[in-house]
C-alpha positions in Angstrom: 8.1 16.6 6.6 11.3 15.8 8.3 12.5 16.3 11.9 14.2 19.6 10.9 13.0 22.8 12.5 11.1 25.3 10.3 11.1 29.1 10.4 8.0 31.2 10.6 8.1 31.8 6.8 8.4 28.0 6.1 5.5 27.3 8.5 3.4 30.0 6.8 4.1 28.6 3.4 3.5 25.0 4.5 0.2 25.6 6.3 -1.1 28.7 4.4 -1.2 30.8 7.5 0.1 34.2 8.4 2.9 35.0 10.9 0.3 36.7 13.0 -1.6 33.5 13.2 1.5 31.6 14.4 2.3 34.3 17.0 -1.4 34.2 18.2 -1.3 30.4 18.7 2.0 30.8 20.5 0.6 33.5 22.8 -2.4 31.2 23.5 0.2 28.5 24.4 -0.9 26.1 21.7 2.4 26.2 19.9 5.9 26.2 21.6 8.5 27.2 19.1 12.2 27.2 20.1 13.6 30.7 20.3 17.0 31.5 19.0 17.4 35.2 19.6 14.5 36.9 17.7 14.0 33.7 15.6 11.3 31.2 16.2 11.9 27.7 15.1 9.1 25.2 14.9 9.6 21.5 15.6 7.8 18.4 14.2 5.6 18.5 17.3 4.6 22.1 16.5 3.8 21.2 13.0 1.6 18.3 14.2 -0.1 20.6 16.7 -0.7 23.3 14.1 -2.3 20.8 11.7 -4.7 19.7 14.5 -5.4 23.3 15.5 -6.3 24.2 11.9 -8.4 21.1 11.5 -10.2 21.7 14.8 -11.0 25.3 13.8 -12.3 24.2 10.5 -14.7 21.8 12.3 -15.9 24.5 14.6 -14.0 23.6 17.8 -13.1 26.5 20.1 -9.5 27.2 21.0 -10.2 26.0 24.5 -11.6 22.7 23.2 -8.5 22.3 21.0 -6.2 23.1 23.9 -7.9 20.5 26.1 -7.6 17.9 23.4 -3.9 18.7 22.7 -3.2 18.5 26.5 -4.7 15.0 26.6 -2.2 13.8 24.0 0.5 13.0 26.5 -1.5 10.9 28.9 -0.3 7.3 29.4 -3.3 5.6 27.9 -2.2 5.3 24.2 -4.3 8.4 23.4 -7.5 6.6 24.4 -8.7 9.6 26.5 -7.8 12.1 23.8 -9.7 10.0 21.2 -12.8 9.6 23.3 -12.9 13.3 24.1 -12.3 14.2 20.5 -15.1 11.8 19.4 -17.6 13.3 21.9 -16.8 16.9 20.8 -17.0 15.9 17.1 -20.4 14.4 17.6 -21.6 17.6 19.2 -20.1 19.8 16.5 -21.5 17.6 13.7 -25.0 17.9 15.1 -24.6 21.7 15.3 -23.3 21.8 11.7 -26.2 19.6 10.4 -28.7 21.8 12.2 -27.2 24.9 10.7 -27.3 23.2 7.2 -30.9 22.3 7.7 -31.8 25.9 8.8 -30.0 27.2 5.7 -31.8 24.8 3.4 -35.1 25.9 4.8 -34.2 29.6 4.3 -33.1 28.9 0.8 -36.3 27.1 -0.1 -38.4 29.9 1.5 -36.4 32.6 -0.4 -37.0 30.7 -3.7 -40.7 30.6 -2.9 -40.8 34.3 -2.3 -38.8 35.0 -5.4 -41.2 32.9 -7.5 -44.2 34.7 -6.0 -42.5 38.0 -6.7 -41.7 37.1 -10.3 -45.3 35.9 -10.8 -46.7 39.1 -9.3 -44.4 41.4 -11.4 -45.5 39.5 -14.5 -49.1 40.2 -13.6 -48.5 43.9 -12.9 -46.4 44.6 -15.9 -46.3 41.6 -18.4 -44.0 43.3 -20.8 -41.4 44.1 -18.0 -41.3 40.9 -16.0 -38.4 40.2 -13.6 -35.5 38.4 -15.2 
């Protein structure tokens, strides 16, 4: 992408989001488009921020966590503070996601056991009409 400004429609197409999503992030002060009358024009900075917002949401970060990380971008430490904070939050979210995955795997295994028991029991009760 170039340095040129993008309209809402172009942003929606480029990032597969809705205008409502862009207005929501603007209202939450995560994006800062330039206003020309009723038009909103998004800069390269807005595009980079939206990419990080969407990635953060995908990884389970809250909007407040995302805001804090974006606010750290402009500190004078070559982004070290932002990177350290991002890494710490990523570790936390990874652990949560792995725990959720483990719980889901257990539930799947338990459901399969119950279904196998049910199929066996149905076969015993009505051998000619066993579950499929």
